[in-house]
C-alpha positions as semicolon CSV with decimal commas, in nm:
position;residue;x (nm);y (nm);z (nm)
1;X;-0,282;-1,749;-3,316
2;X;0,072;-1,726;-3,178
3;X;0,211;-1,678;-3,531
4;X;0,004;-1,360;-3,570
5;X;0,161;-1,196;-3,264
6;X;0,397;-0,914;-3,359
7;X;0,662;-0,916;-3,086
8;X;0,821;-0,604;-3,236
9;X;0,540;-0,410;-3,069
10;X;0,712;-0,488;-2,737
11;X;1,030;-0,311;-2,848
12;X;1,150;-0,026;-2,628
13;X;1,172;0,218;-2,918
14;X;0,870;0,348;-3,116
15;X;0,655;0,210;-3,262
16;X;0,709;-0,049;-2,988
17;X;0,535;-0,007;-2,654
18;X;0,796;-0,180;-2,438
19;X;0,933;0,147;-2,299
20;X;0,585;0,271;-2,210
21;X;0,502;-0,059;-2,038
22;X;0,826;-0,048;-1,839
23;X;0,759;0,312;-1,738
24;X;0,409;0,218;-1,625
25;X;0,553;-0,076;-1,432
26;X;0,797;0,152;-1,250
27;X;0,515;0,393;-1,163
28;X;0,311;0,101;-1,029
29;X;0,601;0,007;-0,799
30;X;0,634;0,370;-0,686
31;X;0,262;0,387;-0,612
32;X;0,265;0,060;-0,419
33;X;0,580;0,142;-0,221
34;X;0,470;0,495;-0,133
35;X;0,117;0,392;-0,042
36;X;0,246;0,097;0,160
37;X;0,482;0,322;0,359
38;X;0,202;0,570;0,434
39;X;-0,022;0,278;0,528
40;X;0,234;0,156;0,781
41;X;0,256;0,502;0,937
42;X;-0,123;0,529;0,956
43;X;-0,141;0,173;1,089
44;X;0,099;0,244;1,374
45;X;-0,093;0,559;1,468
46;X;-0,428;0,383;1,432
47;X;-0,324;0,081;1,636
48;X;-0,182;0,306;1,907
49;X;-0,506;0,505;1,909
50;X;-0,716;0,191;1,945
51;X;-0,502;0,043;2,220
52;X;-0,389;0,347;2,418
53;X;-0,609;0,640;2,317
54;X;-0,897;0,794;2,507
55;X;-1,258;0,720;2,423
56;X;-1,288;0,980;2,148
57;X;-0,962;0,877;1,980
58;X;-1,057;0,509;1,997
59;X;-1,397;0,580;1,842
60;X;-1,245;0,783;1,558
61;X;-0,993;0,506;1,484
62;X;-1,272;0,248;1,491
63;X;-1,486;0,450;1,249
64;X;-1,192;0,489;1,011
65;X;-1,107;0,118;1,001
66;X;-1,473;0,021;0,975
67;X;-1,528;0,248;0,674
68;X;-1,210;0,128;0,501
69;X;-1,305;-0,237;0,543
70;X;-1,673;-0,191;0,458
71;X;-1,654;0,019;0,140
72;X;-1,507;-0,131;-0,182
73;X;-1,155;-0,009;-0,250
74;X;-1,240;0,132;-0,592
75;X;-1,516;0,346;-0,441
76;X;-1,279;0,465;-0,168
77;X;-1,018;0,563;-0,424
78;X;-1,271;0,759;-0,628
79;X;-1,399;0,935;-0,315
80;X;-1,050;1,016;-0,183
81;X;-0,926;1,133;-0,522
82;X;-1,217;1,344;-0,646
83;X;-1,399;1,443;-0,327
84;X;-1,073;1,491;-0,138
85;X;-0,932;1,718;-0,406
86;X;-1,250;1,926;-0,421
87;X;-1,259;1,954;-0,043
88;X;-0,898;2,071;-0,022
89;X;-0,949;2,332;-0,295
90;X;-1,267;2,455;-0,126
91;X;-1,090;2,491;0,208
92;X;-0,794;2,671;0,051
93;X;-1,017;2,913;-0,137
94;X;-1,218;2,982;0,179
95;X;-0,889;3,072;0,350
96;X;-0,799;3,309;0,067
97;X;-0,551;3,085;-0,114
98;X;-0,558;2,967;-0,473
99;X;-0,660;2,613;-0,555
100;X;-0,406;2,360;-0,676
101;X;-0,374;2,090;-0,937
102;X;-0,320;1,747;-0,791
103;X;0,003;1,569;-0,878
104;X;-0,109;1,232;-1,010
105;X;0,168;1,026;-0,850
106;X;0,134;1,195;-0,511
107;X;-0,245;1,167;-0,517
108;X;-0,224;0,799;-0,609
109;X;0,021;0,729;-0,327
110;X;-0,200;0,908;-0,074
111;X;-0,512;0,725;-0,193
112;X;-0,348;0,384;-0,166
113;X;-0,195;0,482;0,170
114;X;-0,532;0,579;0,315
115;X;-0,685;0,250;0,202
116;X;-0,388;0,047;0,326
117;X;-0,391;0,227;0,660
118;X;-0,726;0,082;0,762
119;X;-0,608;-0,276;0,716
120;X;-0,260;-0,210;0,853
121;X;-0,413;-0,072;1,173
122;X;-0,576;-0,406;1,248
123;X;-0,266;-0,608;1,156
124;X;-0,042;-0,401;1,383
125;X;-0,299;-0,392;1,663
126;X;-0,316;-0,772;1,662
127;X;0,064;-0,798;1,653
128;X;0,101;-0,561;1,950
129;X;-0,148;-0,766;2,149
130;X;0,068;-1,073;2,077
131;X;0,368;-0,915;2,255
132;X;0,403;-1,049;2,611
133;X;0,279;-0,771;2,845
134;X;0,574;-0,831;3,077
135;X;0,818;-0,688;2,820
136;X;0,626;-0,362;2,797
137;X;0,577;-0,343;3,173
138;X;0,950;-0,401;3,232
139;X;1,040;-0,119;2,992
140;X;0,798;0,115;3,169
141;X;0,943;0,011;3,505
142;X;1,288;0,122;3,386
143;X;1,144;0,471;3,335
144;X;1,102;0,472;2,960
145;X;0,848;0,715;2,820
146;X;0,551;0,569;2,629
147;X;0,704;0,682;2,300
148;X;1,039;0,522;2,380
149;X;0,866;0,200;2,489
150;X;0,685;0,194;2,156
151;X;1,004;0,252;1,952
152;X;1,246;0,032;2,144
153;X;1,029;-0,250;2,276
154;X;0,680;-0,278;2,131
155;X;0,753;-0,224;1,759
156;X;1,060;-0,455;1,744
157;X;0,882;-0,726;1,946
158;X;0,561;-0,713;1,744
159;X;0,734;-0,713;1,401
160;X;0,762;-1,094;1,365
161;X;0,392;-1,129;1,447
162;X;0,292;-0,858;1,197
163;X;0,505;-0,973;0,903
164;X;0,269;-1,235;0,754
165;X;-0,019;-0,989;0,747
166;X;0,203;-0,705;0,625
167;X;0,334;-0,924;0,345
168;X;-0,022;-0,985;0,229
169;X;-0,095;-0,612;0,243
170;X;0,208;-0,542;0,021
171;X;0,072;-0,783;-0,238
172;X;-0,267;-0,612;-0,214
173;X;-0,099;-0,272;-0,260
174;X;0,071;-0,385;-0,581
175;X;-0,264;-0,499;-0,721
176;X;-0,452;-0,193;-0,598
177;X;-0,237;0,023;-0,825
178;X;-0,435;-0,118;-1,118
179;X;-0,751;0,043;-0,979
180;X;-0,596;0,386;-1,032
181;X;-0,636;0,334;-1,406
182;X;-1,000;0,433;-1,351
183;X;-0,895;0,785;-1,254
184;X;-0,657;0,809;-1,548
185;X;-0,321;0,754;-1,381
186;X;-0,070;0,606;-1,625
187;X;0,036;0,299;-1,431
188;X;0,092;-0,041;-1,588
189;X;-0,273;-0,140;-1,637
190;X;-0,375;0,182;-1,810
191;X;-0,067;0,183;-2,034
192;X;-0,137;-0,180;-2,124
193;X;-0,495;-0,095;-2,212
194;X;-0,381;0,196;-2,430
195;X;-0,121;-0,016;-2,608
196;X;-0,368;-0,298;-2,670
197;X;-0,633;-0,058;-2,800
198;X;-0,386;0,113;-3,034
199;X;-0,248;-0,209;-3,181
200;X;-0,542;-0,451;-3,135
201;X;-0,296;-0,694;-2,976
202;X;-0,494;-0,740;-2,654
203;X;-0,371;-1,092;-2,583
204;X;-0,001;-1,008;-2,617
205;X;-0,005;-0,689;-2,413
206;X;-0,217;-0,817;-2,127
207;X;-0,004;-1,132;-2,107
208;X;0,304;-0,908;-2,094
209;X;0,146;-0,703;-1,814
210;X;0,057;-1,020;-1,626
211;X;0,418;-1,139;-1,651
212;X;0,543;-0,808;-1,512
213;X;0,302;-0,832;-1,218
214;X;0,415;-1,192;-1,162
215;X;0,780;-1,086;-1,162
216;X;0,699;-0,820;-0,902
217;X;0,516;-1,075;-0,687
218;X;0,792;-1,336;-0,705
219;X;1,062;-1,080;-0,631
220;X;0,860;-0,945;-0,340
221;X;0,816;-1,296;-0,200
222;X;1,192;-1,352;-0,197
223;X;1,261;-1,022;-0,020
224;X;0,977;-1,063;0,231
225;X;1,081;-1,418;0,322
226;X;1,438;-1,307;0,386
227;X;1,318;-1,017;0,598
228;X;1,089;-1,249;0,794
229;X;1,373;-1,493;0,861
230;X;1,587;-1,202;0,980
231;X;1,309;-1,071;1,207
232;X;1,250;-1,416;1,356
233;X;1,614;-1,494;1,427
234;X;1,656;-1,627;1,778
235;X;1,287;-1,713;1,814
236;X;1,194;-2,070;1,898
237;X;0,986;-2,213;1,613
238;X;0,635;-2,321;1,702
239;X;0,590;-2,697;1,697
240;X;0,281;-2,810;1,506
């Protein structure tokens, strides 16, 4: 079977599909990175709402995280992409503005970010609760505003506790990009499917895609471990 594989189809120039696969791979990284960053922002806001917000804010944050964790991610992406776009166009038209065409990359990043935000909220909330209360109380006693306490004390102190969970969420984000193939975004999985269908070399192309995802995972592991060691510098390791 291996002798029948035409490796020239992986060339970067036509009729090879190597360039298209690499372009899809880059878009997958962009989707994951952008969605992950938005997820972190939502997570910080969501965790703050759950811990420090009033009753209404806490309930809204709880509903958001509950929905994100209860509904399958593919369903959420379809709802956010199609229903969200229709809702925005309806609102704009009701206000007298023209509708708009959704940019695929931006829409994909927002969709992944909204899904990531629900999980990131819980990771950051748990990490904040792991920070010794005395550190936060001391910062408040020095007259720091709540926002300054969050930026200068809480977030730096909770980072080592959040990193293991955040590392897992990054890996999930890289794999969630493949779900966007369902809505027609040309990331790595959809390009691989198109290349395999056009050439009938399903085995070769999906193995190539798997290798690219593996390279991304291994590279991410190296970077995340270095960042975790940097964040934990000066901390006494826990004896087990």
